[in-house]
Each structure stands twice: as structure tokens, then as C-alpha cells.
C-alpha positions in Angstrom: 7.2 -13.1 -19.3 6.8 -9.4 -20.1 9.8 -7.2 -19.2 12.6 -9.3 -20.0 14.7 -12.3 -18.5 18.0 -12.1 -16.2 20.0 -15.2 -15.5 22.8 -15.1 -12.8 25.8 -17.1 -12.2 24.5 -17.8 -8.9 21.9 -20.1 -10.2 18.7 -18.1 -10.6 16.7 -16.6 -13.5 14.4 -13.6 -12.9 11.4 -12.9 -14.8 9.1 -10.3 -14.8 5.2 -10.7 -15.8 2.4 -8.6 -17.3 0.2 -9.8 -14.1 2.8 -7.8 -11.9 4.9 -10.6 -10.5 8.8 -10.9 -10.4 9.7 -14.5 -10.4 12.9 -16.4 -9.4 13.4 -19.6 -11.2 16.3 -22.4 -10.4 18.5 -22.4 -13.5 19.0 -26.1 -13.4 15.5 -27.3 -13.3 13.4 -24.3 -13.9 11.3 -24.8 -10.7 10.1 -21.7 -9.1 12.2 -20.4 -6.1 9.9 -17.5 -5.1 7.6 -14.8 -6.7 6.4 -11.5 -5.4 3.4 -9.6 -6.5 4.5 -6.0 -7.2 0.8 -5.1 -8.1 1.3 -3.6 -11.3 3.0 -5.0 -14.7 6.8 -5.4 -14.6 7.8 -3.4 -17.7 11.6 -3.4 -17.6 14.0 -6.3 -17.6 15.5 -7.4 -14.1 19.0 -6.2 -13.5 21.6 -7.4 -10.8 24.0 -5.3 -9.0 26.3 -5.4 -5.8 26.9 -2.9 -2.8 29.4 -3.6 -0.4 29.6 -7.5 -1.3 25.8 -7.9 -1.2 23.9 -8.8 -4.4 20.8 -7.3 -5.4 18.2 -7.9 -8.0 15.9 -4.8 -9.3 13.0 -4.6 -11.6 11.0 -1.5 -12.9 7.2 -1.9 -13.0 4.4 0.5 -14.2 1.9 2.6 -12.0 2.4 5.1 -9.3 6.1 5.6 -8.2 7.5 4.0 -5.2 10.5 2.1 -4.3 10.3 -1.1 -2.5 13.3 -2.6 -0.9 13.7 -6.3 0.2 16.5 -8.0 1.7 15.5 -11.7 2.6 15.4 -14.9 0.7 11.5 -14.9 0.7 10.6 -11.5 -0.6 9.3 -9.2 2.3 9.0 -5.5 2.1 11.7 -3.8 4.1 10.7 -0.3 3.3 9.2 2.2 0.8 9.7 5.6 -0.4 6.9 8.1 -1.1 5.1 8.6 -4.5 6.9 10.9 -6.9 5.2 12.5 -10.1 7.3 10.3 -12.5 5.3 7.0 -12.3 6.7 3.5 -11.9 7.9 1.3 -9.1 11.4 0.1 -8.5 11.3 -3.2 -6.7 14.9 -4.3 -5.3 15.6 -7.7 -3.7 18.7 -8.8 -1.8 19.9 -12.0 -2.7 20.9 -14.8 -0.2 24.7 -15.2 0.2 
């Protein structure tokens, strides 16, 4: 664990690692639900938010700036934004209903 931990009421805990992974764990047994290799260390704690009734989890990672958007139970790239001069990546995952 590197950037912090987020535990949700929906039964999942999210952890960012120095190796560049965002990992989802089951709150009841600690088993891994999925992980996604962002490609650079996850430097900020994961956060959660809702838009239009859809729940998302997001995490900041270091490196060149990109925004990665995911909307599937298994993390799959849904799109990305061009690099900016600020540095960092914002990875966003849509959570299953």
C-alpha cells in the first residue's frame, strides 16, 4: 500500500501501490476482486463519488498526465485525455451496480 486506503459501504476496499496498481479487495474476506496496472506509483488515496446514481472510484498516480476512464466490473480502458504539463494520472473506475 502506498497512497492510502478507501473502504466502501458496498463491500469493497481499494488500495493503491507503489508498483502502480489499484487493487480492489472484498471487505468480508480480504480476497482480491480485481487490480489494474496504472503504470506509475499510486500516490494519492482512492476516493469515491457518484454522478447520476452511478458510483465511481478514482485514484491519482505520478508520471505524465493522462486521465483514464473505466466503466466495467473488470477494469478496461474506456478512453483517455491527452498529456498536460502538470504531471500525474487520474484513473477513474465505474463500480458495478
